[in-house]
N, C-alpha and C positions, 0 to 999 in steps of 0.2 A: 614366275609368281607375280600376280597382279598386285598393284599397290593396295594395302588395306585402308579402308575408309576410316577417317578420323571421326569420332563421335561428335555430333553437334553439341556446341557449347550453350549451356543454359544461360539465358540473359542475367545480368547482374541483379535486377529486382527479384527475379525468379529464385536466385541462389539465396538472397537475403530471406525471402519468405520461407524457403524450406528450412533454413537454419532456425528461424524463430519458431516455426512449427515444431521442430525438433526439440525445443526447450521443454515442451510438454506441460506437465502440471505447474512447472515454475512460472508460466506466463500468468496464471491465476495468482500467484504470490505477488507478482509485480502489480496486478490489478488491485489486489487488497492493500498494498503498502504505498503505491505512488499514485496518489490522487490529488485533488485540490488541496488536501490537507498537507501533503508533502510540498506542494508548490507554495502554499502559504507559509508553512513553518520555515522552509529553507530560504524563501524570499524575505521574510521578516527578520530572520536571524542574520542573513547576509547584509541587509540594509542597516541594522543596528550594530552588529559586532564584527562585520567583515567575515574573515575565515576562522574566528576564534573558537567556533564550536564545531568545526570540522571533526575533531576528535570523538565527539558524540556519534556523528554519522559512521565514522569508521568502525567504532565498537558495535554499534547497532547492527550494521551490515554483516559484520564478522560472526556475531552471535546469532544472527539470522541464518546464516550459512550452516552453523553448527546444528542448530535446532531443526532446520529443513532436512539435514542428513540424518539426524536422529529419528525423526518422525518417518521419513522416507524409508530408512533401512528396516524399521520395525514393520512398516507395512508390507514391504516386498518379501520379508522373510516369513511373517506369520499370515499374511493375507488378511489381517484384520484391521478395523478402523480404530481411531483414537478413543473417542468416548465409550464405545462398546467395550473396548479392552479394559478400560479403567473401571467401568461398571462391574465387570465380571471378575476382575483380578484382585481389587483391593477389599479389605475388610468393610470399609465404608465407601465402597465403590460408587454406589448409586448417588450418594451425597456429593462426592468429588466430582463425578461426571456432570451432575446438575449444576454444581456451582460453576464449573468451567463454561457449560453451555450457556447459562443465564448471564455470566460475566462477559463472555465474547459477544453474545447477541446484543446486550445492553450497550456495550462499547461501540459496536459497529452501528446500531441504530442511531445513537447520539452523533457519531461521526458522519453517518448517511445524511442526517438532517442539515448539518453544517455544510458538507460538500455540495449538496444539492443547492442550497442557498447561494454558495459561492459561484457554482457553475452558472446558475441562472442570472446572477448578478453580472458575471463576466460577459455573458452574451448580450444582456441589456445595455451594458456600458459600451459594447462594440456597436450596437444599433444606434446609440447616441452620436457616435462618430459621424454617421451618415444622416441621422434625423435628429437634430439637436432639440426640437421641440418635444421629444419624448420625456425629457426630464420631469415633466408634471405628471407623468403617469407610471413613475419607477415602481411604486408598490404593487399596483395591478399588473404591470408588465412582468415583474419578477415572478409573481404568483402564476401567471399564464404560461411563462416560459417553463417554470417548474412542472407544472402539470403536463405540458406537451412532452417534455423530456421523459417523464415517467411512463406516459402513454406508449411513447416509442419503445423504450427499453423493456416494459413489461410485455409488449407485443412480441418482441424478439424472444423473450424468455418463454413464450408459449410454445416455441418450436421444440423444446425439450430434449435436445441431443447435445451430449458433451462436446463432440467434435465441432458442432456448430458455435457453441459458446466460445470454444478455444480460438476459432478463426476470427471471430468478432474482437476478442481482446488482443490478438496478435496485430490486427489493424490499428486499433487505438493506441497500443503501446508503441508501435513503430512510428506512428505519426508524432506522438508525444516525445519520444526519445530523440528523434532527429531535429524536432523544433527547438528543444532546449539545448542540445549539444551544439547545434550550429550557432545559436544565440550566444552561447558560451564564448566562442572564439572571437566574438565581436568585441567583447569587453574583459578579456582575460587578464586577471591581475598578476603581479610578479611571482615567480616560484617561491621567493623567501617568504611571502605573505602566506602562501598556501601551506608551507612547512610549518609555520609557526602555529598554524590552526591544529596541528597534531599534538600540541602541548596541552594536557588536560588543565581544565579551570573553568570556572563560572563567573562571568562579570558580575560585580556587586552592584547591580542596578535593578530596579523594579522591572519585573516581567522576564528576567533572564532564566529563573528556575522554571517558569511555565513553559518557555521555549525549549528547554533541555527535555522536560517530560513530554511535550508534544513531539519532538524529535524521535524519541523512543516509541512513543505511541503510534506514530505514523510509519516507522521503519521496521521496528522489531515487533511486528503486530501479531497478536496471539492467533487470530483466525488463519494467518498464513501457514502456521504449523498444525493446527488442530484439523483443518480441513484437508490437508495434504494427502493422507491415506485415502480419504474418499475419492479424490481426484485421481490418484493413482489406479484405483479400482475402475473408474470410469475410462481411463486411458488403456486399461487391460494389461498393466505392468505387473510382473511377478518376479521371482527370485532370479529369473534369467535376465532380468533387466537391471541388475545391480549397478552395472557400469553406467547405464543410462541415467538411473536415479542420482547417482554421485555427481555426474556432469550437469544434470538438471539443477541440482542444489547450488553447485558453484556458480553456474551461469545466471541463475535468478539473482543470487546475492550480488554477484558482479554488476549486473545490469541495474539493479537497485541503487548501488553506490554510484555508478557512473551517471545516471540520469539525475538522482538527487543532488549529487555534488555539482552537477552542471547548473542546476538552478541556484544554488548558493554562490557559485562563482559569478553567475550573472548579476545577482543582486549586489555582490561585493563591488564588482567593477562599475556597474551602472549608477548605484545609489550611495554606498557607504562612503566613498571618498569625496562625495559631493554634499554629504550631510543631509541626505534625503531619507525619509522613512515612509514606508508603505501604509496607506490608509485605505486605498481602494484597489481593486484588482488590476486596473490598467495603469497604476502609478509607476509601476516598474517598466511597462511597455512604453510608455510616453518618454522616459528617461532614455531609452535606447534609440528614440528616433533621431536625435541630432547626430548620432554617430552612424547608424546604419540606414537612416531614411524611413520612409513609411512602411517599407516591407517589414521592419522590425515589429511594427504593431500587429500586423496580420500573423507573423511567425510566432511570436510568443502567445498570442491569443489562441492560436490553433493548438499550441502545446498545452496551454491551461484547460482549454475545454476538452481536449482529448484525455487529459489526466482525469478530470471529472467523470467523463463518460466510462473510462476504463475501470473506475472504481464502483460506480453505481451498479454496473452489470453484476459483478460478483457479490456485492454487499446485498443485493436483492435476493440472492440465493442462500445467504448465510442461515437464516432461521430454519428453513426446510431442510437444508443439508445437515445441520447439526442435530436436529430432532430425528431425522432418519438415521443418522449414526448412533444416537443414544438408544432408539428403540430396537433396531436390528442390525446396525452395522452395514447399511446398504446405501448406495447412491441412487436416489429416486428423483428424477427431474421431470416426470410426466404425470404424476398423480394429482388428483384434485387438491389434496392437502398442500402440495408443493405450491400450487398456483394461488391458494387462499392465503397462505403465510406470506408469500411474496407480495400480494395485494395489500395486506396489512402493513408490511414494511413500507410500501409506497405511501400509504396514508399517514403513517408516523413521520415520515421524512419531510412532510410539508410544514412541520412545526416551525422551523426557523424562518422560511419564506413568509409564512403567515404572521408571525411575530414581528416581522421587519427588522430583526436585530442586525447590527453590523456584521456582515459576513466573515470579515477577516478576524475579529475578535471571537466570534462564534466557533468558526473552524478550529482555532487554536485551542480554546477551552474544551471543546468536545473531544479532540484528539487525546487529551490528557486521560480521559476516562478508560482508555484502552490498557494503561499500564498496570492497573491494579490486580488483574487476573494472571498476569505473566509468571510470577513466582510459582503459582500452582500448576501452570501449564508445563513449566520446566521441570518441577519436581516430580510430576506424574510420569512423564517420559523417561526420566532418569531411572526410575525403579523398574519399569517394564523392559527397557531396552538392556538392563543388566541381568535379566533373568536368563540363566543357563537353560532351564527347561524350555522356554520359548524361543530363545535366540540361537542356542547352541554356539557354534564357533563364530557366529556373526554378532554375538553380543559386544557391547561397547568396549573399546580398549582404552588404554591410558589417555591417548590424545583426545578422543571424542569425550571421555568423562571429565577431563580437565576442562575443556571447553564448556561443558554443560554446567560445571560447578561454577565456573567464572561467570557464565550467563546468569545463573541463579542469584549470585552475590549482586552482580550489576542491576538486576531487575528489581532486588529488594531496595537498593539504594535509590533507584529511580522512583519507585513507588512512594518512598518516604519524601523524596523531593517534590513529588506531585502533590502530596498532602499539604506540605508547607505552601507550595505555590498556589493551590486553590484557597487556602486559609487566607493568604495575603490578598488574593484576587477579590474575594467576597467581603473581606474586611475594608477594602479601599473605597 
């Protein structure tokens, strides 16, 4: 017998790309949750409190996994989308679905304006490294960069195919994740300090409650769950993909934790122990420079910009996706209405750049707006996924129900914390 031929090995970059594409709808979850909002919240928290708020990130990612599993399981068993199911199944379903839709869109639009301002400022500050004279043109420069970003992202959106959107996000998420994870190992704090961060507690200092609420708003994000059934339909998944759905939920939650945690670790190692606080986007990058050299500036900047772009793309789609879900339970990315609503989102997002507000403060405050709709999002899926008529043997069991109840209690506590934080912020 002749020697059998060994199959050619796929290069490592190709294998990584295939694995990330296999995550599926979860890559959109990462796009919704890890943007410049995450970079800001995690960096600010790490610079002020070290790893003391790590427990918030752990709980947020764990509950995100639970809710992605719940919404994903409902989608593959029933073949229905979230808002349409809520509208048709509950006694006051139309009102509930509308509240969720308006709450999610409002929160995402507020965050979008903040993250666009932060991304544009990051790019402008990077240009200043090479052209110092630009400082006199910051306001106009930031607005110009914002408009350019929106033009490019909206042009890509006109392609109108789910698989294309997915590949764009995989690219941005890959670059973002590698940038932050590599930066983390440059300034890794002690294991003991990381472990202490798992002990629940909120520092009694101004701004701590705001950061906790921003943590949850950017990590345990409502659109991550509500849009998930629509994205599964776009992927073509059904009940035969139950195992894929479960892996997708876990992989997305794990990547969210690893990437967000690496940002917090970077800020702790580079800033907290030196008594430095972040006021500008590049403050953290410059503190890495003495340790890792000028490459640290480029590395962290690439991660920050990729985080912003990975969020801008899915947020542009949020209003038309949810409206399509509410009206007919369909994923429609090629209609005229889809393009009009995405265009309106672009115009609204220019608010923060035009006002010239501090992008760090604006991003943290706008992230808080996302937590208020969470309790309703969790309660709604809890009832439909426990329906024997709809779910049969695949309805939620003890473990999943326990997770959803815990997530609901957590979301109510965080919503109340956000109210107190906003009251203190506007009173100061």
